[in-house]
VEXNU-447089 format. One line per 5 residues: number of its first residue (from 0); their letters; for each residue x negated, y negated, z negated of C-alpha. Coordinates in nm, 2 decimals. Layout:
N
NUM) A) X Y Z; ... .
***
This chain:
82
0) XXXXX) -0.07 -0.97 -3.33; 0.31 -1.07 -3.27; 0.53 -0.99 -2.98; 0.71 -1.27 -2.78; 1.02 -1.36 -2.89 .
5) XXXXX) 1.33 -1.17 -2.74; 1.46 -1.51 -2.50; 1.11 -1.57 -2.37; 1.14 -1.48 -2.01; 0.88 -1.26 -1.84 .
10) XXXXX) 0.94 -1.43 -1.49; 1.18 -1.68 -1.31; 1.26 -1.73 -0.96; 1.02 -2.00 -0.95; 0.72 -1.80 -1.08 .
15) XXXXX) 0.81 -1.53 -0.87; 0.79 -1.74 -0.55; 0.45 -1.87 -0.65; 0.30 -1.54 -0.70; 0.47 -1.42 -0.38 .
20) XXXXX) 0.30 -1.71 -0.20; -0.04 -1.68 -0.37; -0.05 -1.32 -0.31; 0.04 -1.37 0.07; -0.21 -1.63 0.12 .
25) XXXXX) -0.49 -1.43 -0.06; -0.37 -1.14 0.19; -0.41 -1.34 0.50; -0.75 -1.48 0.39; -0.87 -1.12 0.27 .
30) XXXXX) -0.74 -0.95 0.62; -0.93 -1.23 0.84; -1.24 -1.15 0.63; -1.23 -0.82 0.63; -1.14 -0.83 1.02 .
35) XXXXX) -1.55 -0.88 1.11; -1.64 -0.58 0.83; -1.47 -0.29 1.02; -1.74 -0.08 1.18; -1.51 0.00 1.49 .
40) XXXXX) -1.48 -0.14 1.84; -1.09 -0.01 1.88; -0.89 -0.33 1.78; -0.60 -0.09 1.64; -0.83 0.07 1.39 .
45) XXXXX) -0.98 -0.27 1.31; -0.63 -0.41 1.23; -0.55 -0.09 1.04; -0.86 -0.09 0.79; -0.86 -0.44 0.75 .
50) XXXXX) -0.49 -0.45 0.64; -0.52 -0.16 0.43; -0.81 -0.29 0.26; -0.65 -0.67 0.21; -0.35 -0.46 0.07 .
55) XXXXX) -0.57 -0.32 -0.20; -0.73 -0.61 -0.28; -0.41 -0.79 -0.31; -0.28 -0.57 -0.52; -0.54 -0.61 -0.76 .
60) XXXXX) -0.49 -1.02 -0.73; -0.13 -1.00 -0.83; -0.23 -0.78 -1.14; -0.50 -1.05 -1.22; -0.20 -1.33 -1.18 .
65) XXXXX) 0.01 -1.15 -1.42; -0.26 -1.09 -1.65; -0.36 -1.43 -1.67; 0.03 -1.53 -1.72; 0.04 -1.30 -2.00 .
70) XXXXX) -0.27 -1.42 -2.18; -0.18 -1.78 -2.13; 0.14 -1.73 -2.29; -0.01 -1.59 -2.57; -0.24 -1.86 -2.62 .
75) XXXXX) 0.00 -2.13 -2.61; 0.26 -1.96 -2.84; -0.09 -1.90 -3.09; -0.16 -2.28 -3.04; 0.20 -2.39 -3.13 .
80) XX) 0.23 -2.13 -3.43; 0.20 -2.35 -3.75 .
***
């Protein structure tokens, strides 16, 4: 398997902005979803554990986005190769 050309950028400011917006939106969605699943009556602990859970899931989501970009780039390069 060949490696990408040295001139190919791994990320651009636009892709970084898109990834940031996607991860922040995913975090907000997961935070709102997880708030109802924290078994506590104290609002401080509900916010804390919902944010901690959503941050872990958002990190995995960010890794998924990056893996998707790498695989897509490799597939497009293989398709365009003669």
